[in-house]
N, C-alpha and C positions, 0 to 999 in steps of 0.2 A: 844660371843667369835668371831664368824664369822664377826660380825659388826666391832669389834676392828681391826681384820686383814685387813678388807677392808679399814678402815680409815688409817691404817699404809701404805697400798699400795698407797693410794691417796697422802699421805704426801710425800712418797718417789718419786712418779712421779712428784709432784710439785717441790720438791727440785732439781730434775734432770733438769727440764725446767729452773729453776732459775739459776742453775749453768751454763747451756749452754748460757743463756743470758748474764751473767757476763763475760764469756769468749769472747763472741762476742764483747761486749763493750770494753773489755780490748785490743782487737787487733784481729779483725775478719780476717785480712789478714796474721796472724802469721803462723808459721810452723805447719802443721798438721790440719789446719782449713780452711774451705771454705763455700761458700753459696750454699745450696742445691737448686735443681730446683724449689722447692715450695717457696723459699724466706727465709727459716730459716737458721741461722748460726748453723753449727754443725761440729763436728770432722769428718775428712775423715777417716772412720772406715776401719780396715783391716778385713779379714774373721774371724780372732780370735775374734775381737771385736763384730761382728755380732752374732757369736755363744754364746758369753758370755751374750749379751743382751737377746737373745732368751732364754737361760737357766735360767737367773734370772727371766724373766717374767713367765716362766712355773712354777717355784717354788712359785711365788706369786699367780698365778691363782689356783694352787692346794690348797693353804691355804685359798683362798677366797671362792672357790667352792668345798669343800671336797666331797660333795655327788653327784655332777653333772659333775665333771671334769674327763675325761677318755682319756689317751694317747693311740692312735692307732698304731703309729709307730714313730721311731726316725730318720730315714733317708728316705724321708724327715720327719721333725717333724710334725706329724698330731695328732690332738686331737679333742674331742667334748666337748661341754658344753651345758647342758640342761637348758633352761630358762623357768620358769613358772610364770605366772601372779599372782597377788594377787587375793584372792578369791572374786568372785562377788556374784550376787544374787543366792541363793540356793547353796552356796559354789562352784559355777561353776568356772572353770579356763580354760585358754588357754595355750598351751605349744608348744615349738619348740626346736629341738635339732640342734645346729649349729656345723658345722664341719669346722675347720681351718687348713690350712697347711702353714708353714713358707716357703717363698721363700728364695733363697740363701742370698740375701742382705736385708732381713727384719731387721729393720723397714724402711730402705730407699726404699724398695719396699712394696707394699701392700700385705697382706697375701691373699691366696686363701680362699674363704669361700663359703659355700652352706648350704642349709637347708636339712637335711637328714630325718627328721620326724616332724610331727606336729599333734596337737590335737585341734579340735574345731576351726580351721582356714579355711576360704574359700580361693579360688584362689587369689582374690584381696588382701587379707591380706598378703599372702605369697609374692606376687609381691611387695607390699609396704615395706615389711621387707628387701627384697633384695636391693631395691633402697636406703633404709636407710643405710644399711651396706656400699654400694658403696659411698654414700655421706660422711659418717663418716670416712671411710678409706682415702679418698682424703684429707679431712680436717686435719687429724692427721698424714699424711705421714711424716716420719722422726723420729717419736716417737713410743715407744711401745704402742699399741692401743687396744689390745684384750679386756681389761677391759672396755675401753670406748665404744667399739662396743657392747659388751654384755649388758652394762648398757642402751645404747640407745634402744636395742631390748626389754629389760625389761620394759622400760617406754612405748614403743609401745604396748606391750601386755596388759599392764594395761589400756591403752586407748581403746583397742579393747574390753576388758571386759566391760568397761563403755558404749561403743557404743552398745554392745549387750543388756545391761540392758535398755538403752534408747529406742532401737528399739522395745524391747518386751513391754515396757510400752506404746509406741505409738500404737502398734498393739492391745493391750488390750483396749486402749481408743477408737480406731477406731471401734472395735467390739461392744463396748458399745454404741457408737453413732449410728451404724447401727441397733442395737437392738431397741434403742429408736425410731428411724425413722420408723422402721417396726411396732412398737406398735402404733405410731401415725397414720400411714396409716390404721391400722386395725380399729381404732375408727373413724377416720375422712373420710376415703375413698378417692377416687380420685376426684378432682374438675371436675365438668361437664362443658365441653365446647361444642360449636356447632360441632366442628370437631369430638371429641370422642363420642358424642351422636349419630351423623349420622353413625359412624362406628359401634357402638353397635346396632343401629336400623337395619342396613343392615344385620348384622350377626344374630340378633334375628329373623328377617323375614325369612331369609334363613333356619334357624333351624326349625321354625314353619312350613314352606312349606314342608320341608322334612318329618316332623312328619305326616302331613296331607296326603302326598303321600303314606307313609307306611300304614297308617290306611285304606285308600281307597283300596289299593292293598290287604290288609288282608281281608277286607270286601268282596271284589270281589271274592277272592279265597274261602272264607267261603260260599258265595252264590252258587258257582259252586258245592261245595261239599255237600250242604244241599239237602236231599231227600224230595220229596213231599209225601203226605199221601198215594197216590196210589202206589208210588214206595216202600214205607215201607211195605204195605200189600202184594205187589207182591213178595217181598224178604222174608217175614216171615208170613206164613198163620196162625200161632198160634195167631197172633194179632186179627184174626176174632172173636175168642171166648174167648179172654183173660179176658174181663170184666165179661162175664157170668160165667167163671170158678172161678173168684175171688169171685163173689157173692155166688156161690154154696158152696165154701169152707168156707166162712164166716158164712153161715147159718143165724140164727136169731140174731147173735151178732153184726150185723151192726147197728150202732146208727145214727140216723138222727136228726139233730138239726132243729126242725120245726120252731123255731123262726127266722131262716134265711129266711123263706118264708113269704110272706105277708098273706093274708087271703087265706087259702087253698081252701075254697069254691069257690073263684073267678077263680081258675085255672081250665081250661077245660082239665081234665085228663080222659083218656079212661081206663076202667078196662080191664085187660088182658082177663078176662073171656068173655067180650063182643065180642071178635074176636075169633071165633072158629078156624080160620086157623092160628093163631099166634103160631109159634114154633121157639124160638130163636136159636135152634140148627141147623135148616135148613135154616139159613139166606143166606148161600152161594149158595142155590139151585136155587135162582133166577138168 
């Protein structure tokens, strides 16, 4: 239904241009006619004629854009049209709301226009749309042009959606290439050259030297803190009889593996009973 109304509007606009052309051919210099600054022949309109053209265009726009056309004021005539792109990848769309205001002598003067809201557009896109509106307004000066301006913006939004899709595909491919390159590096490693080998060697030697220094420092510190046997006995006198005490507590349960010794007869062992002065308890009396 909306498509049919749009086609009717286009047909009416085409008929108006054709009629203006025929009038120009029949006598452009006749009464009530003159050449506009942009070079087109058109009727020298009165204020009533401007108002009528503006009113007729508003009725056509309301029929073409029933769900996105909103009149904001009548003096001056101001209205908005929301333009949405076709759905792109993942049903994503971009959208903008255009605000138009008729000047007193529109369409012999360009309408005022601005973008009052947008969705999924960056600053560059907004700038491009404003430039597009300016270009289309100058090219269509002297004719009702809102439908032409909105149609141009519609095409621009569709292009932006396609660009977003293309950009995302390129980003996806780039990530895949980077992942493949990383995987190759993991298996193949970095090619060895004289320069990177010498850099690695210098770094390795420095790290090795640092490890040796730390180890030497730790050993030196450990040597300072290590106590001699004499120092241990001086600090803890229980060590004097610790072995004797252990043997007394163990009694006859201490087992000795005689196989660890060679021939026992070859060992020169003195029997404790042979030394009448031997007393292990009084070892510290000396």
